[in-house]
N, C-alpha and C positions, 0 to 999 in steps of 0.2 A: 526673480526667475532668470537663470542664466541664458545668454543668447545662444541660438544655434548657429551653425556654420553660415547659413544664408544671411543671418543678421550681422555676423561679424564681417563677412565679405562686403556687405553693403556699407558697413561702417568703417571700412579700411582707411578711407581718406582721413577721417577724424582720428582713428587710432594711430595711423602713421604720423600724423601731425604731432600727437602727444609723444611718440617715440623720438621724433626729431628734436622736439623741445628738450626732452630728457637728455639726449645726446649732447647738445650744446651747453646746457646748464651744468651737466656733470663735468664736461670738459673745462668749463670756466671755473668751476669750483676747485678742480684739481690744479689748474694753473695758478689760481689765487693762493692755494695752500703751499704750492711749491715756492712761490715768490716770498711767502711769509717765512718759510723754513730755510730758504736759500739753497734748496736741494733740487737737482734736476731729476726728471722721471726717467730712470734708466733700468735696463735689465729686466728681471722678473717683475719688478714693480710696474714697469711700463706695460707689460702684458696684462697684468691684473686690472690696471686702471682702464686700459683699452677695452677690456671686456665689460667693465662697469658702464662705459659710455653706450654700449650697444644693448644694455639690459632692456630698454623699452621695446626693441624689436624682438628680442628673445621672449619677452613676456607675451607679445602678440602671437608669435609662432606657437608658444606653449598653449595659449587659449584655443587656437585653431585645432591643435592636435587633440586636446582633451575634449573639445566639443565635437570632435569626429567620432567619439566613443571610446577613445583610448584613455585608460585610467592614468591619473597623474603619477602614480607610483612607477609607471613605465617610462616616464620622461626624466631625463637626466641633464642637469645643467650645473656648472660650477664644480660639482663633485661627481666622481665616477664617470668622467667624460672621455676616458681613454679607450681607444680601439687598437687592437694589434695591427701592425702594418706588415708589409712584405719586405721593404727595403730598410726599415727601421723597426725597433721593438714596438713602439706605440706612437699614436698621434692623438692629441687632445682636440676634441671638437667642441663647438660652442653649445650644441644641443644634440642629444641622442634620444631616439625612441627604441627601446629594447624590451620586448615582451616575451617571457618564457624562453630565453636563450635565442630569440629571433630578432635580428637587427631589422627594424622597419624604416628608420630614417636617420640621417645625419645632416646637420646644417652648420654651415660656416657663415659668420657675419663679420665683415671687415669694413674699414673706413680709411680715408686719407684726407688730410688737410695740408695746406701749403706751409711754408713757401717752397720746400724742396719736393718736386713731383717726379723728377727723372729717376733717381736711384730707387725711390720708394715704389714707383710703378713697376720696375723690373722685379723688385723683391716680392711685391704683392702677386704679380702674375706667375712668377716661378713657384711661389708657395702654393697657390691655388691649383696649378697644374700638377705639381708634385704630390699634393695631398690626394687628389683624385686618382692619379696613377697608383699610388701606394694602396689606397682602399680597394680599387677594383682588382688589382693583382692579388691582394690578400683574399678578396672575395672568391676569386677563381680558385685559389688554393684551399678553400673551405675553412678559412680562419674564423668565419662566423657560423660555423657548423652548417646546419641545413637551411639557413636563412634564404628566403627568396631575394630577388634583386631589390635592394633598398632604394628609397628616395634619397637622392643626394642633392642638397640645395646650397646655393651660393648667393648671399646678399651682400651688396656693396653700396656704400654711400661716399660720395666725393664732394669736397668743398667746391662750391661754384664761385670762382673768383677770376680775376684777370689772368693770373698765371695758368690756371687750369683750362682756360678757353683760348689761350694764345697758340697759334699754329707752331708746330715743332718741326724743325728740320730733321731729316733722316740722313744717315751716313751710308753711302753706297760705293765703297772703294772697289768692290769686285763684282757684285751682282745687284740687280734692281730689287728693291723691296716690293711687296704687293701694293698695288696702286691705292687701295683704301687707306694706307698708312701715310701716304705722301701729303705733307702739310697738315696732318691731323693733329688736333690739340690733345691734351691728356684726357679731356672730357670725352672726346670722340674715340680715343684709343681704348678707354675703359668700356665704352659702349660696345665697340667691336669685340673686345676681349670677352665680355660676358655673353654676348650672342654666340660667339664661336665655341665657348665652353659647352653650351647646350647643343649647338649644331653638330659638334664632334662627339656628343654623348659622354662627355666627361662628367657633366652634372645633369641631373634630371630637369632642373629648372634654375633660373637665375633671375635676380631682380636688381635693378640699378637706380639709385636715387642721387640727386644732387641738391645741395642746399648752401646758401650763403650763411656766413657766421651771424650776420645781423638778422636776417629773416628767419634763420633756423631757431633762434631763441623764441620766436613767435610761432614756431611750428610750420613755417613755410618751407616747401620743398618742391622739386620738379622731378618728373619721370622723363628722361631724355628720349625714351623709345617705348612704344606701346607693348612690344613683345617682351620687354623687360620690366613690366609693371608688377607691383606687388599683388595686384588682383589676379593676374595670371599665375604667378608663383603660388599664391594661396589656393587657387582652384586645383592646380596640379597636385599639391601636397594633400589636400583634403580628399581628392579622388583616390589617390594612392592608399591612404590610410583606411578609407571606407571599405576597401576590399578585404581588410583583415579584422573588421568589426563584426 
C-alpha cells in the first residue's frame, strides 16, 4: 500500500538520508569514472551529472506530489521541463507539475561542494534570483495561460567543511554591507539567502541542507535552520497541491 502524505512527511528524515547518500555516491561514481577516462566534467555533461546527483531529492518531491492526488502523468522531470521565460525564451526546471495547461509547481534543486565557494556562491545566487524573476514576470504576462499562482520551490544542499564554515571578509570600499553578512561564512550566507528568497516572495518555499562528504555517504545531514527544513517545504508543497485535487 502506498504511503499517504502524512506517512511520507513523518518519514522525511529517513527519506532525506537516502537522498543524501544517493547524492554522495553518485558524485563519487562520477569522479571515479572521470579519473579512469582522464576527462573533466565540463559543459553540458556537468549539468547532466549535476542533475543525476539530485535525483534522490527529486524522487522524494515526486512522491509527495503524486501522493497529494496529482497523477504522475502531470509530473515532468528530465524531459519536457522547459517553461517560457520573459527575459529569455525558455528555462529548464528540475521538476514541473503541469495539469491540463495549468502550471501548478516548479522546483529547482541545487548543490555546491568545495573547494571553491566564492565564485560559485555568486553564480548560484544570481541564477536562483534570475530564474524567479523570469518566471514571475512571464506569469504576469500570462505565458502560462490561465494558471493560478504556482508553487515555486528552491532546495539547496551545501558541503559542510572547514572552508564553508570559515568566516569570510566583505569588501566595503564605498558603502557598508548589511550587518548579517559581516563575518558570515558561506554556510551562513546560504542560509540567509534561502530565507530571503522566501521573505521577498521570490520562492514559495525553500529548504537548505548541509552534509559532510564522509558523513553524507552514510546519509548524515544537517538542517542549519528550522524555517528552512524539508519538513516545512514539504508541508507547503502538499498544501498548495491539495487545493487543486
